[in-house]
N, C-alpha and C positions, 0 to 999 in steps of 0.2 A: 429467651433468657438474656439477662443483662450481663455483659462481659467486657473486660478491659482488654483492648487489642493495641499492639504497637502501631504507630502511624505508618511505618514502612511495610506493614502487612496488609494495608488497605489499598484497594484498587477500584477504579471506576467501573460501574456496571453498564453493559451495553443495553440493559433494559430500563435504565433511568429515563423517565419521560421528559426531563428538563434538558432541552437541546441548545438553548440560546442563553448567552451570558450578558450581564450588564456590568461593564468595567467599573463604573462609578459605585454601584451597589456592592460589587465584590470588594472594592477597596474599603468601603465602610465596614463590611463584615470582618475583614482582616484586622482592621484597627480595633474593632469591638472585642474580638477574641484575644488580641494581644493585651488589651486593657483588663478584661473581665474573665477571660478563660472561656471554654466551651460550655455554654449554658443549656444546650439541648443535645442529647445523645444522637448518634448516627444509627441508621437502620441498615443492617448488612446481611449478607447471605454467603455461606461458605462457597468458595470458588476453587479453582485449580491451583496447584503449586503452593499449598498452605496459605493462600491469600483469601481475603474476605472482600467480596464485591459490594460496594456501597449502593444500595437500592434507593435510599433517601438520605440526603445530606451531602451530596457531592460538592456543593458550594462550600460547605464547612470544611470538607476534606481538603479542597484546593487551597483554602485560606490557611489551613494548618501546614500544608506542604510549602506554601509561600513563606510562612514564618520560619519553617525549618531551613529553607533556602537562605533566609536572612540571618540565620544563626540565632534566632530568638528562641526556638525550640529545638530539642534534639530530634534526630530522625526516628528514634524509638519512643517518642513521647506517647504515653498511654492515653488512649481515646476510649471513652465510654460508649458502648454500642449495644443495640438490641439485635441479637442474632435470630434470624428467622429460619424456619424449617418449612419451606413451601416450594411450590412449583414455579417455573418461570413466569407463567401467566399470572399467578398470584402475586409475584414480586412486582410485576408491572402495575397491577391494581394498587398495591401498597404504595408504590412510588407516586402514582397519580393522586391518591387520596392525601398523601402527606404534603404534596405541593399545591393541590387544588384548594383544600379547605383552609385558606389563610385569609387574614384580614389585616390590611395595613393600619397602623396606628392613626387615630384621628389627630389632626394638627393641634387641637385643644389639649388632648392628653399629652402629646409631645411637649407642648409649651409648659404645662404644669410640671411635668417630670424634669425638664431641664431647669426650671426655676427652683425645684427642690434641691437639685445638685448644687446650684449656685448658692442657695441659702445655707447649704451645709459646708460651704467654704471653697468650692471649686470655682475656677475662673472660666470665662467663656472659651479661652484658648484650650484649657485642659479638657473641657467637655467635648470640644470639637475634635481634639486629638484622640480621645478615648473611643469616640464613635465613628471616626473616619469621616467627619463632616467638615465643611468650611466654617470658619469663625462667623462669617456673614450669615450663614444659615442658622447657626445657634442663636446669634443675637436677634435675628428675625423672629424665632420662636419665643425668645424671652420677652420681646415686645408684645407678642400675643398674650402672654401670661398676665400682662398688666391691663388687659382690656376690662371694660366694665362687665359686671357679672352677667347681665342679660345678653350682652354681645357674645361673651365666651360660651354661655350656655347654648345660644343659637348655633354657634360654630360646632360645638360638640354634638348637637343633635342633627346637624346637617341642614338646618333651616336657612343658613347663609353659607356662601362659598368662602374659600380661603381668601380670594381676592377682595371680597367685601369686608372681611374681618381686618385685612391689612389696611383697607381704606379708613376704617374706624380708628386704627392705630396711628393715623397721621397726626393726632393730637394725644398728648398724655393725660388730658383732663377727662377723668372717667365720668364726671357729671355731664359734660358735653356729649360724650359718646352715648350715654344712656338716654339723654334727651333726644338726640337725633334718631337713635334706634326706635324710640317710642313714636316719634313723628312719622318716620318712614313706614313703620308697621301698620299705620292706619291709612296709608295711601293705596290706591288701587293698582299702581303700576310697579313694575319690578325695577328697583333702583340699580344704577350702574356704579362701579367703583369710583368713577370720576365725580358723580353727583354726591355720593357719600363724602368723599374727600373735601369737596367744596363746602358742604354743610358743616362738617366738624371744624373746619378751619375758619369759617366765617359764621359768627352767631347771628348776624343780621345781614341784609342786602341793601345797598344804597339804591336810590331811585334811578341812578345812572347805569345800573347793572344791565347788561344786554337782555337778561331774562325779564327784568322789570319793564324795560321799554317794549319788549315784544308782547307781553301779556297786557300791559296797560293798567294805569292806576284804578280806573273805574271797575274793571273786571275783577281785579284783585280784592278791592274793598267789598264789592258785591258778594264775593265768595266767602267773606268773613275774615279777610286778611287784615292784620293790624299794622298801623304805621305810627312810628314815633318821630316827632319833629321838635327840634330845639328852636330857640328863639331866632337864630340867624340861618336856619336851614332853608334851602329852596327845594324844588322838585327833584333835583339831582342828588342832593346831599341827605335827604330824609332817609330814615331807616325803616325797611320793611322787615318785620319781625318773624313772620311765619314762612320760613324758607322752604319747608317741606310742601306747604300749600302752593307756594310760588312755582316750585319745581313741577308739581302735579299739573298746574294750569298750563305752564309753558310746554310741558311734554304733550299734553292733550292737544294744544293748539298746533304744535309742530306736526303731530300725527295727522291732523285734519289737513294741514297745508300740504303734507307729503302725498296724501290721497289725491288732492286736486292736481298737483304737479305731475303725478304719475299718469293721470288721465289726459292732461294737456300734452304730454310728450309721448303718449301712446307706448308706454313701457310697463313692465310687469309690476314694479314696485319702486318706491323711494324710501330709503331708510333715514329717519331723522336722528340728529344728535344735538344736544344743547351746547356742545363745545364749538369753538370757532375754527376748529381744525378737524381733520379726519384722523382719528386715533387708530392704533393697531386693533383695539377691541372692536371697533366698528367694522373693520375690514376682515375680521375673523371669518373664515369659511367662504370668502368671496374671491372671484377670479376676474382679472381685468380683461375686458373685451376689446378687441382691436377696433379702432375708429380713427378716421383721418379728417383733418380740417376740410371744410367745404371749399371747393375750388373758387378761385377768384374769377369774376366776370370780366369781359373785355373792358367795360367802363371802369371798373375798379383798377385794372392793370394800367389803363391810360391815366387815371388819376394819380396813381403811385409814381408814374414817370413825371407828371407835372410837379408833384411834391418834391421829388428828387432834384429836379432842375431848380426849383425855387429855393430849396435848402442850400444848394451850391452857391447860388447868387447871394444869399444873405450871409453865408459863411464867409464869402470873400470880403464882405463889408467888415466883419469882425476881425479878419486877418490883416486888413489894410491899416497901417499905422496912421494914415491921414484922415480916417473916418471921423466925423463929428460925433460928439457924445449922444446927441439926439438920434442919429442914424444907428449907432451901436445899440442903443436901448430898444429902438424899433425892430432891429434885426433879431435881437435876442428874443423879444416877444413873439415875433413871427416864427422863429425856429421852434420855440416851445409849442406853438399851435400846430406846426407841421408834424412834429413828433407825436403829438396826441392823436392827430387825425390818421397818421400812418399806423400807429398802434391799433386804433379802432378798426382799420381796414384789414390789417394782417392777422389780428386775433379772431380767427374764424371759429364758429361753433363746429364741434365734431359731428361727423356724419356717420351713423351706424347702419350696418347692413340691415335692411328691413326684415330679413329672415331671423335675425338675432333679437329683435325687439320683444317677442313674447317671453324671452328669458332674461331680458336686460333690466337693470335697475341703476339708480343713482343715489348719491349721498346728499342729504340736506343738512347744512350746518347753520349755526346761528351767528351772524356777524356781530362785530363789536358794537355796532350802532343799533342792535336789536332787530335787524332785518334778516329773514331767512335767505341763505345763499345756496343755490343748487350747484354743487361742484361739477365741473365740465368733464366728467369721466364716467364711462359705463362699466358696470360689473355684472357678473352672473353668479348665482349659487349653484349652477349646474355645469360642472366642468365638461360634461359630455358634449355640450354645444360647440366646443372648440375642436372636437375630434375631426370634422371634415377638413380642417386646415392642417391636420397632423400628417404632413406629407411623408411618404416612405423614403428612407435613405438606405442606399446599398452600403453596408459596412464592410470595408476591406481591412482586416486586422493587420497591424503593423508589428507583429511579433517576430519570432526567430524561425518560423517554419520555412521550408524551401518554397512552398507554394502558398501564397496568401489565401486565407479562407474568406468566403463571402457569405453574407446573410443579409436579408432585408428586414430592417427594423424601422418603426415609425420615428419621425423626426423628434417628437416629444419624448419618446422613450430614450432615444440617444441623448437628448439634453438632460433628462432626469438621471440617467446612469452616470453621465459625466459629472453632474453636481454631487452625487453621492460618493463617487470615487474621489472627487476633490476634497470632501469632508474627511475621508479616511487619511489622505495625505496631509491635510491641514492639521489634524489631531496629532500626528506623529511629529511634525515640524514644530508645532506649538509646544510640545513636550520636550524638545531638544533645543534649548536657547542657543547653544553654541553653533549648531547647524543653522538656526534662524539668523544669527548674527552674520555668519559667513555669507549666507544668501543675500541678506540685506546689503552688506557692504559691496559684494560683487555686483549686484544689480545696479546700484547707484554708480559704481565706478565704470561699469560697462556701457553706460548710456551713450557716450560719445561714439562708440564703435558699433552700437546695435544697428542692425539692418532694419530700417523702418518697414520693409515689406514682410518681415517675419512677425508672427503673432507673439505678443509678450507673454511670459510665463506668469507674471504677477502684476498687480496694480500698485506697486510700491510708491507710486506718486501720491498715494493717499486714499483714494476711494476704496470702499469695501466691495469686493466682487459679489454681485447679486446673482449671477447665473442667468442663463438664457430663458428659463421658464419663470414668469412672473407669478409670485404667490406660492410656488412649490416649496415644501419643506418636508423632508423625510423624518417625521417626528418619531417614528418607531425604529429608526436606524441607530445602532449603538454609538457609532462615531459622532453623529449629530448631537445625541444626548450628552456624550462625554465632553464635546466642545462647549455646550451650554453650561455644564457643570464647571468646567475649567474657567469659563468667563465669569461665572458667579463667584468664584473664589478670589478674584483679583482685588487688590487693595485700591479702592476708589476714594479714599479720604481726601486726596489732594483736589478733587473736583470742586469742593465748596470753599476753596481758599480765597476766591475773589476774581480779579482780572487775570489776564493770561500770564503776566509776569509772576503774580503771586502763586498761580496754579503751578507754573513751572518750578518755582523755588520749592513749593511743597512737595512736588513730585520728586525732586532731587534729594529731598530729605528722607525719602523712603529707604528702607534697607535694600541691600543689593539683591536679595532673593525676590523682593516685591517688584523691583524695577526689571529684573531679568524675566520674571513671569510675564510682565507686560510686553517685553520685547518679543518673546516667542508668540504671543497671541496676536499682536498687531501685524506681524509678518505673515502668520498663518492665515489670517482672515482675508488676505489679498489674493489668494490663489484663484485663478480662473478655472472654470470647469473643463475637464479634458478626459479623453478616453484613449486607449491603446488601439488606434485605428488610423487609417490614412484619411487625409482631408483636414478641414479646419478645426476638428476636435482634437487633433494630435498636437501634443506639446512634448517635445523630446526631453526637456529638462525635468518635467514632472515624472516621466517614466524612469529617468536616471535616478532621481531622488528616491522614488518608491522602491526601486530594485536595490539601490545602494543601502537604504535603511534596512531593507529586509522585510517589508510589509507583506503579510499574508492576508490578502483581501478577504479570503473565505471566513476569517475569524471576525470580520467587521461588517460583512454584508452577505446575506443569503438570498438567493432567488426565490420568490414566492409567486403565487398566481397573480396577486395584485400588482407587484412591482416589476414582473417580467413575463411569466409564461402566458398570461392572458393577452399580452401585448405583442407576441411574436407568432409566426405561422406554426402550423402543426409539424412541418418538416424540420424546423429549427429545434423544437422540443424533442423530437425523435432522435435527432443528431446528438443532442446533449445526453440523452439516455444511452445512446450507443457508445459514447465516449467513456462512460463510467461502468456500463454493464454489458456492452457488446450486443450482439444480435438477439441473445436470449432475453435480455431485459426489454429490448425494443418490441419483440414479438408479443410480450404480455400486454402491451398498450397500443399496438398498431391499429387495432380496430376501434379504439375509443373515439368518441366525439371530442371536438376541440375543448369544450368546457371541462369535461371529465378528465381529459388528458392533462390539462393545466393543473387541476387539483391533485391528480396522482403524482405529477412531476414535483409539485411542492412537497408532498410527503416524502418522496424519494430523496430529494436534495436537502431535506431537513433532518434526515436520519430516521423518520417515523415510518419505516417501511421494513417489513420482514424480508431479509435477503442475506446473501453471504456477507461475512465481515469485510472482505476485500472490496466488494461493491459498495457497501455502506461507507467505508472509509474514503473511497474515491468520490462518492457523491457529496460527502461533507466537505471535501476539499475543492469541489468544482465550482467555478464561476465562469460566466461568459468571458471569452478571451479579451474582449474589449475592456473589461473591468480590471484586468491584471496590470501590474506595473512590470512590464516585460522588456524594457529597453535593454539590448545587449551592450556589454561593456567590452571594448577591444582590449587585446593584450597590451597595446601601447598605452592606453589610458590607465590600465591597472598598474603598469610599471611606473608611469608618471606619478600616480597617487602614492605608490610605495616609496618613490624617491623623495617626494616632497613632504609626505606625512600630513598633507593638508586636510585629507578627509577623515583621518583617524579620530581626531577629537570631536568631529562634528556628528558622527553617526554611531559611535560605539554604544552610547547610552541607550538609544532606542533599539538599535539592532540587537544589542545584547539581551534586552528585556524580551523582545519578540522571539529570539531564538531559544532562550532558556526557559520561558514560561509557556506551558502548554495552553494557557487560556488567553494569551495575548497580553499586552502591557497594561495589566490592571492598575498597578500602583501609579504608573505614569498618568493614566486617565483621571485619577482622583486629584 
């Protein structure tokens, strides 16, 4: 039966199957409800103390509660609900069905819907605010709405990906979009976003284009390619009209060249690209293999010594004020030759472990002169081949316990956990510009007194902290996704202003909120990866920041079989179970095999396990001790902070959100 129930009479149900939150999506839902109201009723079941437990629609209830916290809605706001009269098992099935049978909107449908709102008089900013999205996201969808009809239809049907559709949108000329789409549809290879972008931005290709030089004029004409030539054109300036055909021929020839090079180098594969650089798309799913330059021979070492001595002799001629012009010119020419020969000797080819060659591959790019260039790095599609080098590390927690706890984790797991905890800390600092500014100023001011033997907490000198594991990205981690969303919402209009002075002036013309958002982000992206443990992964300032902010890591990272339990010993898993459920819980799984135990532990610590409420609550709050921000703060430090008031303005915003909101800082992450 449909019934209207006051908001303060609704409570979360322990049977609700949705256990994980997405802060960015929650912020969008909150904005949508604030703008349009609740468009879908909740499904509830009568509970204790005159409360109704929400079996389906918990995200909507939390959004309503957040709006009530913001004084947008009253605590007694009436909520339309479907009241069920069923057993607990039936309620679980209802919750699963309500969450499971959902289909996200197609980007083409989103684009046309946003376009309709704008045509009705709404601005991009208003649409973004009403749906809890960034203005950049809305404007991107509006550009999709202006795609040529066949391209938009292909996107709606799933025939092309969103990235390909965006590539067609590189030009606003729908005629060009349609023509390129028709050309590409008749080719046998799958086009990349880069190739589509090149084709829509360039109606023809000059004879000097790297693709034209690589394919050759005769092969292109023989395949039916057309060439237009003006009176004063030469082979380099003539126009090659059939760009899709040229791309087809170039890609086919590159693939043949890649097969030959793979056989020559005795590796599994060579991946070709028509770009003159290795793009992120090409490296998607690949892992860098360790390889060292070939050692120098004794003859080469002796030759380098000779070249060094000769360099010093000719450099002395340049430094001498009495040297004749002819001698100076000769010395400069000789030094240039010495530097070239030295570079040739020192630039050694990389040597790969023979055991890794069956899984190794390389990238083949197309040089600006039209010659294929095999990039001197090895990659693999199988990350498991790196496992033998994943040395075990004895983790000694650096928490507040009387006796430090020890556990043996693999080195790669330690590195991955450190990077994921770093992202959680970075998200909170990025969302608190005042704290970020204090950290920035302090780090720069402290440079003169910093002990060079201590590990730096950030890379505020400029570089982005990449982390110890090359290619690793926790794509399913809420903090990493929220950081990406925050990055996408930054105002980048100043980037296209011209040279560095013009860009700086354009940046200074941004409003204070836009510049402040950039401050928080550029500080947060410098954090090094760290863990709450003894050794080189320990960074005391990170632990102080995390504990001072009040970060609850369990809300942003949950242990799963893939990211933790499959990677640790059986004894470590059983110890974790003992911490949350005691010997009774351990006894239920002690006889399980390692794989089954890891899967069972994932269910326990995600809350998808039938057990006592106290055990379930403890399991949902548990994370490995190394992941916690547990640095103790002394009484003296507390008193100093109270006296100065220095930390008050830097941490209240995030700490308040985390403490007050049961779901973590949703609004902050948006």
